[in-house]
C-alpha positions as CSV (number, residue, x, y, z in Angstrom):
1,M,-104.0,169.5,137.8
2,A,-104.1,165.7,138.4
3,I,-104.3,166.1,142.1
4,A,-106.8,168.8,142.0
5,E,-109.0,166.4,139.8
6,R,-108.6,163.6,142.2
7,F,-109.8,165.9,145.0
8,I,-112.9,167.1,143.1
9,R,-113.8,163.7,141.7
10,S,-113.5,162.2,145.3
11,D,-115.9,164.7,146.6
12,A,-118.3,165.2,143.8
13,G,-118.1,162.0,142.0
14,D,-120.1,161.8,138.8
15,S,-121.6,165.3,139.6
16,V,-118.7,166.9,137.9
17,K,-117.6,165.3,134.6
18,R,-114.0,164.7,133.8
19,E,-114.6,166.2,130.3
20,S,-115.9,169.5,132.0
21,L,-112.7,169.6,134.2
22,Q,-110.4,169.1,131.2
23,T,-112.1,171.6,128.9
24,G,-113.1,174.1,131.5
25,H,-116.7,174.3,130.2
26,L,-118.5,173.8,133.5
27,T,-122.1,174.0,134.3
28,P,-123.3,176.2,137.2
29,K,-124.1,173.1,139.1
30,E,-120.4,171.6,138.6
31,R,-119.0,175.0,139.5
32,E,-121.1,174.8,142.8
33,Y,-119.7,171.2,143.5
34,I,-116.2,172.5,142.8
35,N,-116.5,175.4,145.1
36,L,-117.7,173.0,148.0
37,T,-114.7,170.9,147.4
38,W,-112.3,173.8,147.7
39,D,-114.0,174.8,150.8
40,S,-113.4,171.4,152.3
41,T,-109.6,171.4,151.3
42,K,-108.7,174.9,151.5
43,N,-106.6,174.2,154.6
44,L,-104.5,171.5,152.8
45,D,-101.1,172.6,151.5
46,V,-100.6,169.9,149.0
47,I,-97.1,170.0,147.2
48,D,-97.0,168.0,143.9
49,D,-93.4,167.7,143.1
50,D,-92.3,165.7,140.1
51,C,-89.1,164.6,141.6
52,W,-87.4,161.4,140.0
53,R,-84.0,161.4,141.8
54,L,-83.6,160.4,145.4
55,S,-81.5,163.3,146.1
56,E,-84.3,165.7,144.8
57,I,-87.0,163.9,147.0
58,Q,-84.7,164.3,149.9
59,R,-84.0,168.0,149.3
60,T,-87.7,168.8,148.7
61,I,-88.7,167.0,151.9
62,Q,-86.0,168.8,154.0
63,N,-86.8,172.1,152.5
64,R,-90.7,172.0,152.6
65,K,-90.9,170.0,155.9
66,P,-94.4,168.6,155.1
67,D,-96.5,166.8,157.7
68,I,-96.8,163.6,155.6
69,V,-95.0,162.3,152.4
70,F,-96.3,160.0,149.5
71,V,-93.6,158.7,147.2
72,D,-95.1,157.0,144.0
73,Q,-93.3,154.7,143.3
74,L,-90.1,152.8,144.4
75,S,-89.0,151.4,141.0
76,L,-89.0,155.0,139.4
77,I,-86.7,156.4,141.8
78,Q,-83.3,157.2,140.5
79,L,-79.9,157.5,142.1
80,D,-77.1,160.0,141.3
81,T,-74.5,157.2,141.5
82,S,-74.1,154.0,139.3
83,R,-72.5,152.3,142.2
84,Y,-75.5,150.1,143.1
85,L,-75.9,147.9,140.1
86,T,-78.6,145.5,141.1
87,D,-82.3,146.4,141.7
88,F,-82.1,144.9,145.0
89,E,-79.0,147.2,146.0
90,R,-80.8,150.1,144.7
91,F,-84.0,149.6,146.4
92,T,-82.4,148.9,149.7
93,Y,-80.3,152.2,149.5
94,I,-83.6,154.0,148.6
95,T,-85.8,152.5,151.4
96,K,-83.1,153.0,154.0
97,A,-82.4,156.7,153.1
98,L,-86.2,157.5,153.2
99,K,-86.4,155.6,156.5
100,R,-83.7,157.7,157.9
101,L,-85.3,160.9,156.8
102,A,-88.6,160.0,158.2
103,M,-87.0,159.4,161.6
104,S,-84.9,162.4,161.6
105,L,-87.9,164.8,160.7
106,Q,-90.4,162.7,162.7
107,I,-92.9,162.5,159.6
108,P,-94.6,159.6,158.0
109,V,-93.5,158.5,154.6
110,F,-95.6,156.3,152.5
111,L,-93.7,154.5,149.8
112,A,-95.7,152.8,146.9
113,A,-94.2,149.7,145.3
114,Q,-95.2,147.1,142.9
115,I,-95.4,143.6,144.2
116,K,-93.5,140.8,142.4
117,R,-95.7,138.5,140.4
118,D,-96.1,135.0,141.8
119,P,-93.3,132.8,140.6
120,N,-95.6,130.1,139.5
121,G,-97.4,132.5,137.1
122,K,-100.7,132.7,139.1
123,E,-101.9,136.2,138.4
124,D,-104.5,136.0,141.2
125,A,-102.1,134.7,143.8
126,I,-102.7,136.6,147.2
127,P,-99.4,138.5,148.1
128,T,-97.5,137.9,151.2
129,L,-94.5,139.5,152.9
130,S,-92.4,137.1,150.8
131,S,-93.8,138.8,147.7
132,L,-91.3,141.8,148.7
133,K,-88.3,139.6,148.3
134,G,-86.0,140.9,145.6
135,S,-87.4,144.6,146.3
136,G,-84.6,145.6,148.7
137,S,-85.1,145.7,152.3
138,I,-88.8,147.1,152.3
139,E,-90.0,144.4,154.5
140,E,-87.1,145.2,157.1
141,D,-87.3,148.9,156.9
142,A,-91.0,149.5,156.8
143,D,-92.9,150.0,160.1
144,I,-96.2,149.0,158.4
145,V,-96.8,147.0,155.2
146,I,-100.1,147.2,153.5
147,Q,-100.8,145.1,150.4
148,L,-103.8,145.6,148.1
149,H,-104.9,142.7,145.8
150,K,-107.7,142.7,143.3
151,L,-109.8,139.7,143.8
152,S,-110.7,137.5,141.0
153,P,-114.2,136.3,140.3
154,A,-113.4,133.0,141.8
155,Q,-111.7,134.6,145.0
156,F,-114.7,137.1,145.6
157,A,-117.2,134.3,145.2
158,D,-115.6,132.6,148.0
159,S,-115.4,135.7,150.2
160,A,-118.2,136.0,152.7
161,S,-118.2,139.9,152.0
162,F,-118.9,139.3,148.3
163,A,-121.1,136.1,148.5
164,Y,-124.4,135.7,146.7
165,G,-123.5,137.7,143.8
166,K,-122.6,140.8,145.6
167,G,-119.2,140.8,144.0
168,E,-120.6,140.9,140.5
169,E,-123.1,143.6,141.6
170,F,-120.4,145.8,142.9
171,Q,-118.4,145.4,139.7
172,Q,-121.5,146.3,137.6
173,N,-121.7,149.5,139.6
174,G,-118.2,150.4,139.0
175,F,-116.6,149.0,142.0
176,R,-113.7,146.6,142.3
177,P,-113.5,144.0,145.1
178,I,-110.2,144.4,146.9
179,L,-108.4,142.5,149.6
180,M,-106.4,144.8,151.9
181,I,-103.7,143.0,153.8
182,V,-101.8,144.4,156.7
183,A,-99.0,142.2,156.5
184,K,-96.6,143.9,158.8
185,N,-97.4,146.4,161.7
186,R,-94.6,147.1,164.1
187,E,-96.9,148.8,166.6
188,S,-100.0,146.8,166.5
189,R,-101.9,144.0,165.0
190,T,-101.8,142.5,161.4
191,G,-104.8,140.9,159.4
192,Q,-106.8,141.4,156.3
193,T,-110.4,142.8,155.3
194,D,-112.4,143.2,152.1
195,I,-112.9,146.7,150.7
196,L,-114.1,148.3,147.5
197,Y,-112.1,150.6,145.1
198,Q,-114.3,153.2,143.2
199,G,-112.0,154.2,140.2
200,S,-114.5,157.1,139.0
201,R,-113.8,158.8,142.5
202,F,-110.3,157.5,143.2
203,R,-111.2,156.2,146.6
204,F,-111.2,153.0,148.7
205,I,-114.4,152.4,150.9
206,E,-115.7,150.0,153.4
207,I,-118.2,147.6,152.0
208,P,-121.5,149.1,152.7
209,Q,-124.4,147.6,154.6
210,P,-127.6,146.8,152.7
211,Q,-129.3,150.0,153.8
212,E,-126.5,152.2,153.0
213,V,-126.2,154.3,149.9
214,L,-122.8,154.4,148.0
């Protein structure tokens, strides 16, 4: 249900109210928007498996053979063995196992992980690859590392993308200024760019030009 809601909200936005989805009391216009969403996603075979153990995740991927896998998130994955006592050892075992699975089946695996807080206590510290230290061998095993950082008011005030009050304006309209960092890219370039997150529609978007409508 949560995945379906995200598809609908991403496409229809505020045209379909969350309360309507939860209660099932939909207006004719809301039903029309939902039907359009189903038409655009009917060829997608989405498998939402509530797996917590690594062995279950591996078995599900091997049996279903999907085109792409998203695992959310690293710290919640459990092992069948207590041999790995530290988080570092456990995370390393998990990332290496998923890496082997991705390579053997030739499918991309996206693994979400929380970034360690800045040791100096700065909540707005911009993450780097060193932020992954202590999280196993993510940095070594991953082909691509993408980090998302919510910019503080001071940071987006200093950003050319959000200068002249645009950061505050976006926030007032329900968007969060985000710094997207490609910290590692085995096959291509690294770098960073400013984007927006729209929570009501569960989506990340490019910063629109003045003439564009969100």
